[in-house]
DRENVOTOR-731398 format. One line per field, with one value per residue (C-alpha): residue number from 1; residue in three letters; x, y, z. Coordinates in Angstrom, 1 decimal, always signed. Layout:
BEGIN
num: NUM:...
residuo: ALA:...
c1: X:...
c2: Y:...
c3: Z:...
! end
This chain:
BEGIN
num: 1:2:3:4:5:6:7:8:9:10:11:12:13:14:15:16:17:18:19:20:21:22:23:24:25:26:27:28:29:30:31:32:33:34:35:36:37:38:39:40:41:42:43:44:45:46:47:48:49:50:51:52:53:54:55:56:57:58:59:60:61:62:63:64:65:66:67:68:69:70:71:72:73:74:75:76:77:78:79:80:81:82:83:84:85:86:87:88:89:90:91:92:93:94:95:96:97:98:99:100:101:102:103:104:105:106:107:108:109:110:111:112:113:114:115:116:117:118:119:120:121:122:123:124:125:126:127:128:129:130:131:132:133:134:135:136:137:138:139:140:141:142:143:144:145:146:147:148:149:150:151:152:153:154:155:156:157:158:159:160:161:162:163:164:165:166:167:168:169:170:171:172:173:174:175:176:177:178:179:180:181:182:183:184:185:186:187:188:189:190:191:192:193:194:195:196:197:198:199:200:201:202:203:204:205:206:207:208:209:210:211:212:213:214:215:216:217
residuo: UNK:UNK:UNK:UNK:UNK:UNK:UNK:UNK:UNK:UNK:UNK:UNK:UNK:UNK:UNK:UNK:UNK:UNK:UNK:UNK:UNK:UNK:UNK:UNK:UNK:UNK:UNK:UNK:UNK:UNK:UNK:UNK:UNK:UNK:UNK:UNK:UNK:UNK:UNK:UNK:UNK:UNK:UNK:UNK:UNK:UNK:UNK:UNK:UNK:UNK:UNK:UNK:UNK:UNK:UNK:UNK:UNK:UNK:UNK:UNK:UNK:UNK:UNK:UNK:UNK:UNK:UNK:UNK:UNK:UNK:UNK:UNK:UNK:UNK:UNK:UNK:UNK:UNK:UNK:UNK:UNK:UNK:UNK:UNK:UNK:UNK:UNK:UNK:UNK:UNK:UNK:UNK:UNK:UNK:UNK:UNK:UNK:UNK:UNK:UNK:UNK:UNK:UNK:UNK:UNK:UNK:UNK:UNK:UNK:UNK:UNK:UNK:UNK:UNK:UNK:UNK:UNK:UNK:UNK:UNK:UNK:UNK:UNK:UNK:UNK:UNK:UNK:UNK:UNK:UNK:UNK:UNK:UNK:UNK:UNK:UNK:UNK:UNK:UNK:UNK:UNK:UNK:UNK:UNK:UNK:UNK:UNK:UNK:UNK:UNK:UNK:UNK:UNK:UNK:UNK:UNK:UNK:UNK:UNK:UNK:UNK:UNK:UNK:UNK:UNK:UNK:UNK:UNK:UNK:UNK:UNK:UNK:UNK:UNK:UNK:UNK:UNK:UNK:UNK:UNK:UNK:UNK:UNK:UNK:UNK:UNK:UNK:UNK:UNK:UNK:UNK:UNK:UNK:UNK:UNK:UNK:UNK:UNK:UNK:UNK:UNK:UNK:UNK:UNK:UNK:UNK:UNK:UNK:UNK:UNK:UNK:UNK:UNK:UNK:UNK:UNK:UNK
c1: +116.3:+116.5:+113.5:+114.1:+110.6:+111.7:+108.9:+107.7:+103.9:+103.9:+106.5:+106.5:+105.7:+108.7:+108.1:+109.6:+109.2:+109.2:+109.0:+105.0:+104.0:+105.0:+104.6:+103.8:+104.1:+103.0:+102.9:+99.8:+98.3:+98.6:+99.8:+102.2:+99.9:+101.8:+99.1:+100.4:+99.3:+99.9:+99.4:+99.8:+102.4:+100.7:+97.1:+97.3:+95.1:+95.4:+94.9:+95.1:+95.8:+94.8:+92.9:+94.7:+94.1:+94.6:+92.4:+93.4:+97.1:+95.7:+93.8:+96.9:+98.8:+96.3:+95.5:+93.4:+94.8:+92.1:+91.6:+89.9:+89.8:+90.7:+92.0:+91.7:+94.2:+92.4:+89.3:+91.4:+90.2:+93.7:+93.8:+90.3:+90.1:+90.0:+88.2:+85.0:+86.2:+88.8:+85.8:+83.3:+85.7:+86.8:+84.0:+86.7:+85.6:+86.5:+88.0:+88.9:+88.5:+84.7:+85.6:+86.7:+84.2:+81.4:+83.7:+84.6:+82.9:+81.6:+80.3:+82.8:+82.5:+84.7:+85.3:+88.5:+89.8:+93.2:+94.9:+92.3:+93.7:+93.0:+93.9:+95.8:+95.4:+97.7:+99.0:+98.2:+98.1:+97.7:+95.6:+97.6:+95.1:+97.5:+95.0:+96.0:+95.8:+92.5:+90.5:+90.6:+94.1:+95.3:+98.9:+99.5:+101.7:+103.1:+105.4:+107.3:+107.9:+111.6:+112.0:+111.5:+108.1:+106.7:+104.7:+102.2:+102.2:+99.3:+99.7:+100.9:+104.9:+107.0:+110.5:+110.9:+108.2:+105.2:+101.7:+100.0:+97.7:+95.8:+95.9:+98.4:+95.9:+95.7:+100.0:+100.4:+97.8:+99.9:+103.3:+101.9:+100.4:+103.3:+105.7:+103.7:+102.6:+105.0:+108.7:+108.1:+107.2:+109.2:+112.8:+115.0:+115.1:+111.2:+110.6:+108.0:+105.8:+104.4:+101.5:+103.4:+106.9:+109.9:+110.0:+112.1:+113.0:+112.4:+116.1:+116.5:+113.8:+114.0:+116.7:+114.5:+111.7:+112.6:+113.6:+109.7:+108.4:+110.1:+109.3:+105.8:+105.0
c2: +96.5:+97.5:+99.4:+102.9:+104.6:+107.7:+107.5:+110.2:+111.3:+109.7:+106.9:+103.1:+101.9:+100.9:+97.6:+95.9:+92.3:+91.4:+87.9:+87.7:+90.6:+92.4:+96.6:+99.1:+102.2:+105.0:+108.4:+109.8:+113.1:+116.8:+116.9:+114.0:+111.7:+108.2:+105.3:+101.6:+98.6:+95.5:+91.8:+88.7:+86.5:+83.4:+84.0:+86.9:+88.9:+92.8:+95.8:+99.8:+102.5:+105.7:+105.8:+109.2:+110.0:+108.8:+105.7:+104.1:+104.1:+102.7:+99.8:+99.0:+98.7:+96.0:+94.2:+91.1:+89.6:+91.5:+94.4:+93.4:+96.7:+100.1:+101.7:+105.7:+107.3:+110.5:+112.6:+115.7:+115.1:+114.3:+111.0:+110.1:+111.3:+107.7:+105.8:+105.4:+104.7:+101.8:+100.7:+100.5:+98.9:+96.0:+95.5:+96.3:+97.1:+100.2:+101.3:+104.2:+105.9:+106.8:+110.2:+111.1:+108.6:+111.0:+113.1:+110.2:+110.2:+106.3:+104.5:+102.8:+99.2:+98.8:+101.6:+101.2:+102.6:+102.6:+98.6:+97.3:+94.8:+94.8:+91.5:+91.5:+87.8:+86.3:+89.2:+92.0:+95.9:+97.4:+100.4:+103.9:+106.4:+110.0:+112.6:+116.4:+116.6:+115.4:+114.0:+110.6:+110.1:+106.9:+105.1:+101.5:+99.0:+95.9:+94.0:+91.9:+88.5:+88.0:+91.5:+94.9:+97.0:+99.0:+102.0:+103.9:+107.2:+109.4:+112.9:+112.5:+111.8:+112.7:+113.3:+116.7:+117.0:+115.8:+116.8:+120.1:+121.3:+124.2:+125.0:+124.8:+122.6:+120.0:+120.4:+119.3:+116.6:+115.2:+115.4:+113.6:+110.9:+110.8:+110.8:+107.9:+105.7:+105.7:+106.7:+105.5:+102.1:+101.4:+101.4:+103.5:+100.7:+100.9:+102.7:+105.2:+105.4:+108.7:+110.1:+112.2:+112.6:+110.2:+107.7:+107.9:+105.9:+106.7:+106.9:+109.6:+111.6:+110.9:+112.9:+116.0:+115.7:+118.3:+120.8:+119.9:+120.9:+124.1:+125.7:+124.6:+122.6
c3: +89.3:+92.9:+94.1:+94.5:+95.1:+92.6:+90.1:+88.1:+86.8:+83.2:+84.0:+85.0:+88.2:+90.5:+92.0:+95.1:+95.6:+99.3:+100.7:+100.8:+98.9:+95.9:+96.4:+93.1:+93.3:+90.5:+90.2:+88.9:+88.3:+88.5:+92.0:+91.9:+94.1:+94.4:+94.3:+95.6:+94.6:+97.0:+95.8:+98.1:+96.2:+97.6:+96.6:+94.3:+96.3:+95.6:+97.6:+96.7:+98.5:+97.3:+93.6:+93.5:+89.7:+86.0:+86.3:+83.4:+84.2:+87.6:+85.9:+83.4:+86.9:+88.4:+85.0:+84.8:+88.2:+90.0:+93.0:+96.5:+98.2:+97.7:+100.9:+101.2:+103.4:+103.7:+102.2:+100.3:+96.7:+95.0:+96.6:+95.7:+91.4:+90.1:+92.9:+91.6:+87.9:+89.6:+92.0:+89.3:+86.9:+89.5:+92.1:+94.9:+98.6:+99.9:+102.8:+105.2:+108.3:+109.5:+110.3:+106.8:+104.7:+104.2:+102.2:+99.3:+96.1:+96.9:+100.1:+102.4:+102.9:+105.5:+107.8:+109.8:+113.3:+114.8:+115.5:+113.1:+110.2:+106.5:+104.6:+101.8:+100.6:+103.3:+104.4:+106.4:+107.1:+110.1:+110.4:+112.4:+113.0:+112.5:+113.5:+112.3:+108.6:+108.5:+110.9:+109.7:+108.0:+108.5:+107.7:+106.8:+108.5:+107.0:+108.7:+106.7:+108.2:+107.3:+109.0:+108.1:+108.6:+105.5:+106.5:+103.9:+105.2:+103.2:+103.6:+107.4:+107.1:+104.1:+104.1:+106.2:+108.1:+108.9:+106.7:+106.3:+109.0:+109.1:+112.8:+116.1:+117.5:+114.5:+113.8:+117.5:+117.4:+114.3:+115.5:+118.8:+116.9:+114.5:+117.3:+119.6:+117.2:+114.5:+116.1:+119.5:+118.2:+115.1:+114.1:+111.8:+109.3:+108.8:+104.8:+104.8:+101.7:+101.3:+99.6:+97.4:+96.0:+97.1:+99.8:+103.6:+106.4:+110.0:+110.6:+108.6:+109.7:+113.2:+114.1:+113.0:+115.2:+117.6:+114.6:+113.3:+116.8:+116.9:+113.9:+114.1:+110.8
! end
């Protein structure tokens, strides 16, 4: 089966098989959050992006092969309901941006800034700080060696627009970062894995940037 990214709460994970990584997307909780398990095919080491909810289902997805890190994309509670239990069970290190770290229910082992790199076995993720949804919101960029970029955007970019903001200044900050640090640097074939709902590509969203700016959200 080919990966579609079209998952539903209570349903199975959808897994994408890349050259160096497998990516498993699981929909969890009452707000249809996405949790992403990335596992290095060479070493077996794994990282989880957002232990959002339903710790039992996330732990089932991780299985017996272990978990090295949990990366939290931002401080909103729907993205870390399962964090304490997943970390307590697996012993995984916790990763987040320092601007959001104090709002999480566990201490952060590794505080990361824009441009930092996070290992997943022999693969690595690059941190993209996207300010606006929260002060410490981050996206995670994975460059697949054969070509193609995979971007895990948390709540900063979705099909149809940037994430929710609570002031015009925050909206302008988020849109500016998304334009400069995502659209200006990455190609249309970049696959976007958001914090809720279905996936998209930068090519599908790029024509609408001016529309988003004009509407103000």
